[in-house]
C-alpha positions in Angstrom: 54.8 17.9 -115.4 58.1 16.3 -114.8 59.9 13.0 -115.1 62.3 11.6 -112.6 65.2 10.4 -114.6 66.5 10.0 -118.2 69.1 7.5 -119.3 69.9 9.3 -122.5 72.2 12.3 -122.4 70.6 13.5 -125.6 67.4 15.0 -124.1 65.9 18.5 -124.0 67.3 19.3 -120.6 70.9 18.6 -121.6 70.5 20.3 -125.0 69.1 23.6 -123.6 71.6 23.6 -120.6 74.5 23.1 -123.1 73.3 25.9 -125.4 72.7 28.1 -122.3 76.3 27.6 -121.1 77.5 28.1 -124.7 75.9 31.6 -124.7 77.2 32.1 -121.1 80.8 31.5 -122.1 80.4 33.5 -125.3 79.5 36.5 -123.3 82.0 35.9 -120.5 84.9 35.8 -123.0 83.4 38.4 -125.4 84.1 41.3 -123.2 87.8 40.5 -123.0 87.9 40.2 -126.8 86.0 43.5 -127.6 87.4 45.5 -124.6 89.8 47.6 -126.7 87.6 48.5 -129.7 84.6 49.1 -127.5 86.5 51.4 -125.1 88.2 53.2 -128.0 84.7 54.0 -129.5 83.9 55.5 -126.1 86.9 57.9 -126.4 89.5 56.1 -124.3 93.1 55.5 -125.2 96.5 54.5 -123.9 96.6 53.5 -120.2 92.8 54.1 -119.9 92.2 51.1 -122.1 94.0 48.8 -119.6 92.8 50.5 -116.3 89.2 50.9 -117.3 89.1 47.4 -118.7 90.3 46.0 -115.4 87.7 48.0 -113.5 85.0 46.7 -115.8 86.1 43.1 -115.4 86.1 43.6 -111.6 82.6 45.0 -111.7 81.5 42.0 -113.8 83.3 39.6 -111.4 81.5 41.2 -108.4 78.2 40.6 -110.2 79.2 37.0 -110.7 80.2 36.4 -107.1 76.9 38.0 -105.9 74.9 36.3 -108.5 76.4 32.9 -107.7 75.1 33.2 -104.2 71.7 34.6 -105.1 70.9 32.1 -107.9 72.2 29.2 -106.0 70.0 29.9 -103.0 67.0 30.6 -105.2 67.7 27.4 -107.2 67.3 25.4 -104.0 64.4 27.4 -102.6 62.3 28.1 -105.8 63.4 25.5 -108.3 66.1 24.9 -110.9 63.9 25.7 -113.9 62.6 29.1 -112.9 66.2 30.2 -112.0 67.5 29.1 -115.4 64.8 31.1 -117.1 65.7 34.3 -115.1 69.4 34.0 -115.5 69.4 33.7 -119.2 66.8 36.4 -119.6 68.9 38.8 -117.5 72.2 38.3 -119.3 70.6 38.2 -122.7 69.0 41.6 -122.2 72.2 42.9 -120.7 74.1 41.6 -123.7 71.8 43.4 -126.1 72.0 46.6 -124.0 75.8 46.4 -124.0 75.6 47.0 -127.8 73.7 50.2 -127.2 75.9 51.9 -124.7 77.2 55.5 -125.2 79.2 56.1 -122.0 81.2 54.4 -119.3 78.5 54.6 -116.7 76.2 52.6 -118.8 79.0 50.1 -119.5 79.7 49.6 -115.8 76.0 49.1 -114.9 75.4 46.6 -117.7 78.6 44.6 -117.1 77.4 44.2 -113.5 74.0 42.9 -114.6 75.6 40.7 -117.2 77.8 39.2 -114.6 74.9 38.8 -112.2 73.0 36.8 -114.9 76.0 34.8 -116.1 76.7 33.5 -112.6 73.7 31.2 -112.5 73.7 29.5 -115.9 76.3 26.7 -115.4 75.7 25.7 -111.8 71.9 25.5 -112.0 72.1 23.9 -115.4 74.5 21.2 -114.1 72.3 20.7 -111.0 69.2 20.1 -113.1 71.0 17.7 -115.6 72.5 15.7 -112.6 69.0 15.3 -111.1 67.0 14.3 -114.2 69.5 11.7 -115.4 70.3 8.2 -114.1 73.4 8.0 -111.8 75.2 5.8 -114.4 74.8 8.3 -117.3 74.6 11.7 -115.7 78.3 12.2 -116.3 77.7 12.1 -120.0 75.0 14.7 -119.7 77.1 17.2 -117.7 80.1 16.5 -120.1 78.0 17.5 -123.1 76.9 20.7 -121.3 80.4 21.7 -120.5 82.0 20.6 -123.8 79.5 22.5 -125.9 79.5 25.4 -123.5 83.2 26.0 -123.5 83.1 26.2 -127.4 81.2 29.4 -126.9 84.6 31.2 -126.3 85.7 30.1 -129.8 82.5 31.4 -131.3 83.0 34.7 -129.5 86.4 35.1 -131.1 85.2 34.5 -134.6 82.1 36.7 -134.3 84.1 39.6 -132.8 86.7 39.1 -135.5 84.1 39.3 -138.3 81.7 42.0 -137.0 81.7 45.2 -135.1 81.8 44.9 -131.3 78.2 46.1 -131.0 77.0 43.4 -133.4 78.9 40.8 -131.4 76.9 41.8 -128.3 73.6 41.7 -130.2 74.4 38.1 -131.4 75.0 36.9 -127.9 71.8 38.5 -126.6 69.8 37.2 -129.5 71.0 33.6 -129.0 70.0 33.8 -125.4 66.4 35.0 -126.2 66.1 32.1 -128.7 67.0 29.7 -125.9 64.0 31.0 -123.9 61.7 29.6 -126.5 63.4 26.2 -126.1 63.0 26.4 -122.3 59.3 26.1 -122.6 59.7 22.3 -123.3 61.9 21.7 -120.3 60.7 20.0 -117.1 61.6 20.4 -113.4 63.8 18.0 -111.5 61.8 15.2 -109.9 64.2 15.4 -106.9 63.4 19.1 -106.4 59.7 18.5 -106.8 60.0 15.9 -104.0 62.1 18.3 -101.9 59.3 21.0 -102.1 57.0 18.6 -100.3 59.4 18.1 -97.3 60.0 20.5 -94.5 63.8 20.3 -94.7 65.7 23.7 -94.9 66.7 24.6 -98.4 69.4 26.8 -99.9 71.3 27.5 -96.7 74.5 29.2 -97.9 75.7 30.1 -94.4 75.1 26.4 -93.5 78.2 25.6 -95.6 80.4 27.5 -93.2 78.8 26.6 -89.8 79.5 22.9 -90.1 83.2 21.7 -90.3 82.6 18.7 -92.5 80.4 20.6 -95.0 82.9 23.5 -95.1 85.8 21.1 -95.7 84.0 19.5 -98.7 83.0 22.9 -100.0 86.6 24.3 -99.8 88.0 21.2 -101.5 85.5 21.6 -104.4 86.8 25.2 -104.9 90.5 24.2 -104.7 90.1 21.5 -107.3 88.9 24.1 -109.8 91.5 26.9 -109.1 94.1 25.6 -111.6 91.7 26.1 -114.5 91.5 29.8 -113.9 95.1 30.1 -113.0 95.8 28.9 -116.5 93.2 31.2 -118.1 93.8 34.2 -116.0 97.6 34.1 -115.9 99.1 32.0 -118.7 96.5 32.5 -121.5 95.5 36.0 -120.8 99.2 37.1 -120.5 100.4 34.9 -123.3 101.9 37.8 -125.2 104.0 38.7 -122.1 105.1 35.1 -121.6 106.1 35.0 -125.3 108.1 38.2 -125.1 111.9 38.4 -125.5 112.2 39.0 -121.8 110.6 35.6 -121.1 110.3 32.7 -123.6 111.5 34.7 -126.6 109.0 33.2 -129.0 109.8 33.7 -132.6 106.9 35.7 -134.0 104.0 37.8 -132.6 101.6 36.2 -130.2 98.1 37.8 -130.2 96.0 37.6 -127.0 92.7 36.8 -128.9 94.3 33.9 -130.8 95.9 32.6 -127.6 92.4 32.5 -126.0 90.9 30.8 -129.1 93.4 28.0 -129.3 93.3 27.3 -125.6 89.5 27.1 -125.6 89.5 24.7 -128.6 91.7 22.4 -126.5 89.5 22.9 -123.4 86.3 22.0 -125.4 87.9 18.8 -126.6 89.3 18.2 -123.1 85.8 18.6 -121.5 84.5 15.7 -123.7 87.6 13.6 -123.2 87.8 14.0 -119.4 84.0 13.3 -119.1 84.4 10.2 -121.2 87.3 9.0 -119.2 85.3 9.5 -116.0 82.4 7.4 -117.3 84.7 4.6 -118.7 86.7 4.4 -115.5 83.5 4.8 -113.4 85.4 7.3 -111.3 85.4 11.1 -110.9 88.6 11.1 -108.9 90.6 9.1 -111.3 89.6 11.3 -114.3 90.4 14.4 -112.3 93.8 13.1 -111.3 94.7 12.0 -114.8 93.8 15.6 -116.0 95.8 17.2 -113.2 98.9 15.1 -113.9 98.7 15.8 -117.6 98.1 19.5 -117.0 101.3 19.5 -114.8 103.4 18.0 -117.6 102.0 20.3 -120.2 102.6 23.4 -118.0 106.2 22.3 -117.6 106.4 22.1 -121.4 105.2 25.7 -121.7 107.7 27.1 -119.1 110.6 25.5 -120.8 109.5 26.3 -124.4 112.3 28.8 -125.1 112.6 30.4 -128.6 109.9 28.2 -130.2 107.9 29.5 -133.2 104.6 31.3 -132.8 102.8 28.3 -134.3 104.3 25.9 -131.7 103.5 28.3 -128.9 99.8 28.4 -129.9 99.9 24.6 -130.2 101.2 24.3 -126.6 98.4 26.5 -125.4 95.9 24.2 -127.2 97.5 21.1 -125.6 97.3 22.7 -122.2 93.6 23.3 -122.9 92.9 19.6 -123.2 93.6 18.6 -119.6 92.3 22.0 -118.5 89.0 20.9 -119.8 88.5 18.9 -116.6 86.1 21.7 -115.6 83.3 19.5 -116.7 84.1 16.7 -114.3 85.0 19.3 -111.6 81.5 20.9 -111.8 79.9 17.4 -111.8 81.8 16.4 -108.7 80.8 19.5 -106.9 77.2 18.9 -107.7 77.4 15.3 -106.4 79.0 16.2 -103.1 75.9 17.7 -101.4 72.2 16.8 -100.9 69.3 18.0 -102.9 68.4 20.9 -100.5 71.9 22.5 -101.0 73.0 21.2 -104.4 72.1 24.3 -106.5 73.7 26.6 -103.9 77.0 24.6 -104.0 77.1 24.0 -107.7 76.4 27.6 -108.5 78.7 29.3 -106.0 81.7 27.0 -106.4 82.6 27.9 -110.0 82.0 31.6 -109.3 84.3 31.4 -106.2 86.9 29.7 -108.4 86.6 32.6 -110.8 86.8 35.0 -107.9 90.0 33.3 -106.6 91.6 34.4 -109.9 91.9 37.9 -108.4 94.1 36.4 -105.5 96.1 34.3 -108.0 96.8 37.1 -110.4 97.6 39.5 -107.6 100.1 37.1 -106.1 101.6 36.5 -109.5 102.0 40.2 -110.1 103.6 40.8 -106.7 106.3 38.2 -107.3 106.7 39.0 -111.0 107.8 42.5 -109.9 110.4 41.0 -107.6 113.4 38.7 -108.2 111.3 35.8 -109.7 110.3 37.6 -112.9 107.4 36.6 -115.1 108.5 32.9 -115.6 109.6 32.3 -112.0 106.4 33.9 -110.6 104.2 31.9 -113.0 105.9 28.6 -112.0 105.7 29.4 -108.3 102.1 30.2 -108.3 101.4 27.2 -110.5 103.1 24.8 -108.1 101.0 26.1 -105.2 97.6 25.9 -106.9 98.4 22.5 -108.5 99.5 21.1 -105.1 96.3 22.3 -103.4 94.2 20.8 -106.2 96.0 17.4 -105.9 95.4 17.4 -102.1 91.7 18.3 -102.5 91.2 15.6 -105.2 93.0 12.8 -103.4 91.0 13.5 -100.2 87.6 14.0 -101.9 84.8 11.4 -101.8 84.2 9.4 -104.9 80.8 10.2 -106.3 80.5 8.4 -109.6 77.6 6.2 -108.7 76.3 8.2 -105.7 72.5 8.4 -105.2 71.7 12.1 -105.2 68.2 11.8 -103.8 69.1 12.8 -100.2 69.1 15.8 -97.9 71.7 17.6 -95.9 70.8 18.0 -92.2 72.1 20.2 -89.5 
């Protein structure tokens, strides 16, 4: 049984998708928070903590890239609802199992499966929300999903700070299993139910690359989102290094976990704010451009914040998080760019390719950091490039605020 559309953003689909993304982000960030204590308990120390941590993150990222493709295609071929059920079941069980590990081999295997499951939650959830709500109000629904979801990172920090790392993993897995009970009351997208009755080709991932127009739209969707993970992967993750005497010379100690927490508080607020602006202006493009211009100014503030206090530095990271919360409108825009038969594929792969692009961004940053530019110069140079590409992609992107999503991609 399904209904076609809902005008209220406060419905069971939005609620469960939001809570699902909350647990998704909780787990995604949790590993970074508990990396050191968990690896120490496994007997690692010194350089091994850093090197093994990077390898584990890469394994998780590979799982997410692969999962993004798999779940996206299945979402278009088999249905949004069944894929949401499978993804949250997979990463919930992987989360619980992460708390039971006794060696590195088990950790590698479980981080891969956690990444595989995590890859599908946001994209398929946003696709379903976009299709079950009216075109006038779907932006509110996707904003609630993203805003509540991003707050999962803040929850991860507090749980990991209060409890043992194994308990933190159990909490994430337990929350996911509770969500499965709520999913019983969800219903499938009316657009997908209609799609199943047609003979149009569904979930063609390779079709995004074989057609020039589709590929151009797809690439622009990815470029719009890259600054979000440039900020997270470079500036926030390496906040202690940017605050060091060799760089900004911040007065006081900057802790990586706190830097992540403050930034995500801002990002959660920003997700709601950017989504609200998009709805009020009746424009995705205007909301994205406002966020990008504001992000540019706040990044400039960071790079020139010499010898500020630790409290001010954390505040700047929070302020940067507010425009960086445009992730909600970015995902909505990607979902609205393509027809029903390719929507889940696009909406699921785009955020995971953006996350995957972080590897290229951080590698480029590290290359120039080691040269004459140093950490500040390299950070600014990479930032200028990713911001310029995002501005170009946004300006040239189709406006989709009031677009009717009940159509198919052909060819």
